[in-house]
Every structure is written in C-alpha cells, then in structure tokens.
C-alpha positions as CSV (number, residue, x, y, z in Angstrom):
1,M,23.3,32.7,11.9
2,N,23.3,30.5,8.8
3,L,19.6,29.7,9.1
4,K,18.7,33.2,8.1
5,K,20.4,32.6,4.7
6,I,18.1,29.6,3.8
7,S,15.6,30.5,1.2
8,L,12.0,29.7,2.2
9,S,10.2,30.8,-0.9
10,R,7.3,28.8,-2.0
11,R,9.2,27.4,-5.1
12,T,12.2,26.4,-3.0
13,V,10.2,24.6,-0.4
14,V,8.2,22.8,-3.0
15,R,11.3,21.8,-4.9
16,R,13.0,20.5,-1.7
17,I,9.9,18.5,-0.7
18,E,9.8,16.9,-4.2
19,M,13.5,16.1,-3.9
20,M,13.0,14.4,-0.5
21,A,9.9,12.5,-1.8
22,N,11.9,11.2,-4.8
23,D,14.8,10.2,-2.6
24,I,12.4,8.3,-0.3
25,K,10.8,6.6,-3.3
26,T,14.2,5.6,-4.8
27,T,15.4,4.2,-1.5
28,L,12.2,2.2,-0.9
29,T,12.2,0.9,-4.5
30,V,15.8,-0.3,-4.2
31,R,15.0,-2.0,-0.9
32,M,11.8,-3.6,-2.3
33,A,13.8,-5.0,-5.3
34,G,15.6,-7.3,-2.9
35,F,12.4,-8.7,-1.3
36,E,12.1,-12.4,-1.3
37,S,8.5,-12.0,-0.4
38,F,6.1,-9.4,1.0
39,Y,2.5,-8.8,2.1
40,I,0.3,-5.8,1.8
41,A,-2.2,-4.2,4.2
42,L,-5.0,-2.1,2.7
43,D,-7.3,0.3,4.4
44,E,-9.8,2.7,2.8
45,S,-11.2,5.7,4.5
46,T,-12.7,9.1,3.6
47,D,-10.8,12.3,4.3
48,L,-12.3,15.7,5.3
49,S,-12.9,16.7,1.7
50,D,-15.1,13.6,1.2
51,T,-12.4,11.9,-1.0
52,A,-11.9,8.2,-0.4
53,Q,-8.2,7.4,0.3
54,L,-6.6,4.0,-0.1
55,A,-3.6,3.4,2.2
56,I,-1.3,0.6,1.0
57,F,1.2,-0.6,3.5
58,I,3.9,-3.1,2.7
59,Q,6.1,-5.4,4.8
60,G,8.8,-7.5,3.1
61,V,11.8,-9.5,3.9
62,D,15.1,-9.8,2.0
63,K,17.7,-12.6,1.8
64,E,19.3,-11.5,5.0
65,F,15.9,-11.6,6.8
66,T,15.9,-7.8,7.1
67,V,12.2,-6.7,7.5
68,T,11.0,-3.5,5.9
69,K,7.6,-2.0,6.9
70,E,6.5,1.2,5.1
71,L,3.5,3.1,4.0
72,L,3.8,2.3,0.3
73,A,1.2,4.7,-1.1
74,L,-1.8,6.8,-0.3
75,Q,-4.1,6.7,-3.4
76,P,-7.1,8.9,-3.8
77,L,-10.2,7.1,-5.1
78,K,-12.3,9.3,-7.4
79,G,-15.9,8.3,-7.8
80,T,-16.6,4.7,-6.6
81,T,-14.7,2.4,-4.2
82,T,-15.5,-1.0,-5.6
83,G,-13.3,-4.0,-5.5
84,E,-12.2,-3.3,-9.1
85,D,-11.3,0.3,-8.2
86,I,-9.1,-1.0,-5.3
87,F,-7.5,-3.6,-7.5
88,I,-6.7,-1.1,-10.2
89,E,-5.1,1.3,-7.7
90,V,-3.0,-1.5,-6.1
91,Q,-2.0,-2.6,-9.6
92,K,-0.8,0.9,-10.5
93,V,1.3,1.1,-7.3
94,F,2.8,-2.3,-8.0
95,T,3.7,-1.2,-11.5
96,S,5.1,2.2,-10.3
97,F,7.4,0.4,-7.8
98,G,8.2,-2.6,-10.0
99,L,6.7,-5.0,-7.5
100,P,6.2,-8.5,-8.9
101,W,2.9,-10.1,-8.0
102,S,4.7,-13.5,-7.7
103,K,6.3,-12.4,-4.4
104,L,3.0,-11.4,-2.8
105,I,2.3,-13.9,0.0
106,G,-0.4,-12.1,1.9
107,V,-3.1,-9.4,2.0
108,C,-4.6,-7.8,5.1
109,T,-7.8,-5.7,4.8
110,D,-10.7,-4.5,6.8
111,G,-13.8,-6.6,6.5
112,A,-15.7,-4.4,4.0
113,P,-17.4,-6.3,1.2
114,F,-15.5,-4.4,-1.5
115,M,-12.3,-5.7,0.0
116,V,-13.1,-9.3,0.9
117,G,-16.0,-10.1,-1.4
118,L,-15.5,-13.4,-3.2
119,R,-16.8,-12.2,-6.6
120,K,-16.5,-8.4,-6.8
121,G,-14.3,-7.6,-3.8
122,F,-10.5,-7.0,-4.1
123,I,-9.7,-10.5,-2.8
124,G,-12.1,-12.1,-5.3
125,I,-10.7,-10.2,-8.2
126,L,-7.1,-11.1,-7.0
127,N,-8.1,-14.8,-6.9
128,E,-9.7,-14.6,-10.3
129,K,-6.6,-13.0,-11.9
130,A,-4.1,-15.0,-9.8
131,T,-2.9,-17.2,-12.7
132,E,-2.2,-14.3,-15.1
133,L,-0.5,-12.3,-12.3
134,N,1.6,-15.4,-11.2
135,V,0.2,-15.2,-7.7
136,Q,0.1,-18.5,-5.8
137,K,-3.5,-18.2,-4.6
138,D,-3.5,-21.5,-2.8
139,D,-0.6,-20.2,-0.6
140,L,-1.9,-16.6,-0.3
141,I,-2.6,-15.6,3.3
142,V,-5.7,-13.4,3.5
143,L,-6.5,-11.7,6.8
144,H,-9.2,-9.1,7.5
145,C,-10.3,-6.9,10.4
146,I,-6.8,-7.0,12.0
147,I,-6.4,-3.3,11.9
148,Q,-9.8,-2.7,13.5
149,Q,-9.3,-5.3,16.2
150,Q,-6.0,-3.7,17.1
151,N,-7.7,-0.4,17.3
152,L,-10.5,-1.7,19.5
153,C,-8.0,-3.5,21.8
154,S,-5.9,-0.3,22.3
155,K,-9.1,1.7,23.2
156,S,-10.2,-0.8,25.8
157,I,-6.8,-0.8,27.5
C-alpha cells in the first residue's frame, strides 16, 4: 500500500502543516483583496495555560456578492487585555493580511468593558483613531453580546 511509503517524521509533518497554513493564508488574502466591505467579530477568552486568546473572525462580500466567513486569526495576548492591547493585535492582523480599515463597516464584540468602553475600550480607541485610519465612524455598525446571546439561546433549546 502507498500509505506505508509516506514519511511521518516530525520534520516532514511540521513542514507539511506549515505549507498548508501558508496556502490557506494566501487563498484567504487573495479573497479578502476583492472585498467591497467587511466586518469583524472579536472574542477574547483564556485558554488552559492561562493565556488570553483573541479570536478575530471576518465576514466580507465581493463585487459578485460572494460572502466569505472565516476565522482570520487567533492572537495570544501576553500580559494585559486592555482595549489598547486588543486594538494593537487587530491592527497587526489587518497589516499582515493587507486589510484596509476604510472597508470596515462593522464590529461585533462581547460586552466586556475593554471591548466596548467609550474611552479605553477597543471601540472607543477605534472611534478616536477613525479619521487617521479612514474609517467612516458615523456609518460603523457596532454590535455586542451577539455571540453570548446565540450561545444562551442554543443552550435553552
């Protein structure tokens, strides 16, 4: 059987996983380059090793109205989890994927103060920096607690 000939050494497996990850990132980057607009959903939680993880989801639409929904990134947050920390990580991800802030039309978060706070939360910082980032803050849709409400509804059914 041909499966017996496949190398499963540690280096080979790592190399193949890295190749698949790069392929997925390239495919997603190409798809996102065609977005007319997009929104992000942010959720922060702590993993088993007590490291805060920021999940960044993206949903965008292109000229043909093709909708793409993906987990964009899972960013570990070392130290604190302030609104500024969240903003910096989102900015890194946007830069990494070449996402223009000008096409951002919405943000969905949980209701935590470091996400929705008007001064020091992610949303407050985004509003403060909207002009320099070319974000249309008057048209920006900000939703919170959608993820938790969905979870609660599914548990009660």
